[in-house]
N, C-alpha and C positions, 0 to 999 in steps of 0.2 A: 436644736438635735441635729445631728447630721445624718443625712440617708446617702445609703451606697446604690447612688444612681447609675444606670448604665453609661458608658462614655458618650454614647449617641446623645442620650438625652441631656447631659451637663453641657455637651455643647449647643444644644437646641437652649437650653435656659441661658446661656453666655450670651447667645446670638438675640434672645428676646430682650435681654437686659441691655444689651448695648443699643437695640431697635428703642428703647426706651429714653435713650440719651445719658444713659447711665455709665461713668466712665469704667465701673467696676466690670462690666460686660468686656469691655475692650480689653481690660487687664487680665481676665479670664481666659479669653480666647487666647491669648498672646502665650499665658502659662500651658494652657493646654496644648497648642502646638509643638510646646517645646517638652512637653512632659514623656518621658520615656517608658511610663506605664501605661499611657495611652496607645490603643492601636494605630495604626499605621494610617488607614481611613481617616480615623476621626481626626488624627494630628493635621492630614492634608485639608479637611474640610475646616478645621478651625483656623489654620493659615489662610485659607481661601476667604472664609468669611471675614477674617481679620483686615483682608484689603479693602474691605467695604468701610470701615470705620477708621482705619488708619493705614491708608494707602503704602506709604514708605515703610513703616512696620512690618506690615504684612508681605509686603516684597521681599524685604530681607529675611523674612522667616522662611518663604518659599525657597530662596535661594539656599538657605542653610538645610532645607530638606533634600535638595537635591544632590547634595555632598555628602549627607549622612549615610553612611555605608553599612549601619547598623539597621535600615529602615529597608522595606521590602523594596524591590527593584520597581514595582509597579507604581509605589507613591512617590518613588524619587522621579520616574519619568512623568507622573501626574503632576507635579510640581513643576517640573519643566513645561508642560503642558499649560499650566494656569499661568506662567511668567510670559508663555508667547501669546496666550489669549490677551493679557495685559499689554502686551506690547513693550515688555520692560527691557532697558537697555542691555540688560545682563544676560538676556535669552539663551544669545548665540554662545556665549561662554558656557551657559549651563550644557546645553546639548552638547558641545564640545569635549568637557569635563567627563560627562556620561560616557561618551562613545570611546573616551581614551581609558576608562576606569575598567581594569580588568577584573574587579568583585563584580561586576554587572554581568548578567546574562549575556550570552553572544547575541541572541534576538534583539535584546534591548539595545546593545550597542552599536548592532547595524541599523535600527530603526532611526536610533539616535543621530548616527550619523548622516542618514539620508535626510532627516528633518533640517540637520544644521545646511546639508547641499541645497535643498529646497528653500531655505532664507537667503539664499545666494552668499553664503560664506565660504571661500575657499578651502578652508580647513575641512568642509563637509566630504570632500571628492577625495583630499588626501588620506582622511580617516577610512574611507571606505575602501582605498585602494591598500592601506595597510592591513585592515580587517582582512581583505580578500586573499593576502600574502602571509597571514599569521597561521602558522601550523597548528597551536594549541588549539585553534577554534575549530567548531563541528565543521565538518565539510559543505553541510547544507546551507548554514550562515557565509561560508566563504563563497559559496556559488551565489548567494542572495546579493552580498556586498558587490561582486563583480557584477552581477546583472544589473544593479543600480547604476552602475558608472557606464554600462554599456547604452544605458536608458538616456544618458546624458551625452553620448557620444564622446566618451572620454576614452581613449586608445588604451588606458591601464587596464580596463576591464575585459576586452578582448583578450590581451596578454595574459591575464589571469585565468579566464576560463579556459585558455588553451594549456595552461600549466595544470590546471586541475585535472584536464581530460587524461592526463597522461601521469597523474602523480602519483608515486607508488604508496604513498601514507595516507590513502584513502580508498574507500571499497568501490567496486566495480557497478553499482548503483549509480554511485555519486560522479564516477566516470562519464557515466550516459548523461545523467543529469547537465554536468558541464558542457558534455560536448552538444548535446542537443540545443543548450540555451545560447551557445556560439553560432550553432548554425542558423537557430532562429533568426538572430540578429544579422542575417547574411553574411556573415564572415565563412569563407569555404574552409578555413582550418576545421570549422567545427563538422562538417561531413566526412572528410580525412580520418578525424580523431574516431568518429562512427565507426568508420571502416576498420581502422587500426585495431578498434576493441573487438570487431566481430573475429576478425581473422589472428586474434590471439589466443593461442591456444591454452595458455596459462589460466584463462577467465574463465570463471563458471558459465558452462553452457547456457543456462538461464539467461544470464547477463549478454553474452554474445546473442542469442536469439533476439533479447530486447533492444540492444543496440540496433540490429538488423532493421528491426521492425519500426523503430524511431527515423533511421535513415530513409526507409520507405515512405512512411508517413510525412515525411519532410520533402517529399517529391523527389526523391534522389533515385533514378534507376538501380541505383548498385545496392539499394536495399532490398528489392525484391530477387534480385540475381542471387547476394547472399543467403538469403534465405532457403532459397531453392539448394543453393550448394550444402547448405547445413542441413537440410531435411536430408538429403542423398548421402550424406557422409558416414561412413561406418566408422569413423574415430568417435562419433558421439553414441552414446545411450539411446536405446531405442525410444525412451519415452520423450526424450529432446527432440527426436527427429520428427516424431508426430507431432510436436508444440511448434516446429518451425514451418512444418507443411501447414497446420492449422492457421499461423499466423500469415502465411501466404493466402491461405483459403479467404481469410477474413477480409482481407482486401480487395477480394474480387480479383485476383489473379489468376487466371485459368490453370496455370501450372500448381497452384495449391489441390484441387481434387485430383489432378493426375498423378501427384507425389502422393497423396494420400492412399488413390486407389493403388497405387506400385506398392506402397509399404502395407497394406491390407493383404495383399496378395503375395507378398514375398516369404517363402517357406524358410529362409533365414532368420526372419524376423519372428521374437519372441509371440507366442500365439495372444498374450493378455494386450501386446501393444497393437498387435492387429485387431483384434476385437473394437479397440478403440479407435483404431483410425478409419475402421468400417462404421462404426456408430456417427463419429464425426461426418463421414462423406454422406450418410443418410443425411444427417441434420443439415448439411448442406444441400439437400435435395436432390442428390446425384444418386441414381438407382445403383450404380456399383457398389455402394454401400450396403444392401440386403442381398447383394450377390455373393460379396465377400463373408458376409456373416453366415450365409446359407454353404457356402463351400468350405467354411472353418468348420459348422455344425455336422456337416456330411462327412470329414474326410476322417476314414478310419486307422490313420495313421497320427491322429491327433489324441491327445489323452483326454478320457471321459470327461474330468470336471471340465476341462475348456470346451469340450464339445458342449456341455450342459451350460455353461455360461453364454456361448454364441447363441445357442438355440433360444435361451429363454429372452436375449435380446430380440434376435428375430421375432420371436413371439410380441414383445412387448411392441413391436413397430407396426404388428398387425399382420405379419404374415403366418400363414397356417403351417408353414413347413417347419417354423420352429417349433410347435408342437407335436406335429409328427415325430419330429427325431426325438425329442423327450420321451413321446410315447414309447419308441423302440426301445430307447435305451433303459428306460425304466422295466420294461417287460423281460429284456434280455436276460436269461437266468445263468448266463454264461459270464456275467458281468459281476463285477465286486458290489457286495450287498450294499456299502456304506454309498457307489456310485448311482445304484439303481434308486435308492432313497432320497439322494439329493435330485435327480432328475425328476422323480414323482412331485416331490417337494416344488421344484420349480415349475412343473405343470400346474400346479395347485394354485401357486401365486399368479398364473396367468388367467384363473378362473376356470380353468377346462376342468370338468367333472370326472374325467378319468383320474386326474391326479389323485382326488381324494380315495377314489375306489382302490388303486394302485396301492397307496400308502395303506390302508385299511389290511389290504392281502399280505404287504410287505410286514405289516407289524405282526400277523400271525404266521411269517414263514419261518421257520426253524432253520433253515439253510442259509438264510443271509447273514446270519452271526449276532451275537446278542447287541454288541453296540449298534447294529444297523438296526436292530428290531426296536431297540430302546429310542431312537431317533424318529423312526416312524409312528412309534406309539406317542411320543410327545406331541407330534404334529395333530395325530388322530384325537387326542384327548383336548389338546387347545390350538383349534385351528385359528382364531382369530389372531393370537400372538403371533403365531411363526408364518401366517400369510402375510403379516406385515414387512417381513424381512426380505 
């Protein structure tokens, strides 16, 4: 009777038979390693076990697995690893073949070339150089290949990274990665490439800020100077200017908090960005953050929704003036009903009992409009749900 055993059990049975000295076990392992219907993992296992009982045949099968393109990459690489473990004379050719095989995933190709290089075969470095220059390869793997060359002091690695840092065929994030790798290996072209990325107005602002930050983290004083320049540039969106000032602050540069303070108090800046700058300033332990929030919350020329936002932020920082502003806004009958309800809701979220009282009054006030009354009633009828918002 023939049983439909799982592949793993069939390999286990063949191993047991071979260990008993029965030649059928070895023959079964040979057949299993070549069987297309078997999973790749079990074929590799069968070939590896075969090397115990028929070393020459097992190695031949492992060699065959490394070049079988229908097999999953991980098992082809696994077969090459087994050959390396066995110190088979065909090992280097196996790795060279994998690195040159365009059907293999880029990461495995780079790893194969690196392994070959580590085995002392000059083809490894040549293959890494070729992969680093290959346009069709993902940028991350090209950078990885070039970095491996740099680790072995091969000048082709530095040249490849320098090319990648300015290549129009890859995105800004990988430009930064390539330039940073070049700089970390001590090549001055890396710092220059990062600076070029920062001042490139066509590059996304987020990438320009990231490049400046990396440059600063590498100890190049140009990085901090460029971050300050970006934070003060009116060519950038306000949110990105705040990001640049924050990066400068995170680095411990005194210009960071000063720039955040300037942005938080700049009347030409949008109020949302001013509030964010003030909050970040407070998080950095600078008292100017609270002062800026209070100034925004108290400014009569600023729209009520933004004053409410600033006042609530102030209240969450433990400053009672935030609740005072919210109470005034919610109580002022000359203001829009919706804004009064929003101010009362913010007051309630701060845990101030006046918030609930004002909401109850507003829910019954016909003068504030139907929609505003409805919003107030929702909070009064379900306080836990709305307090979390």
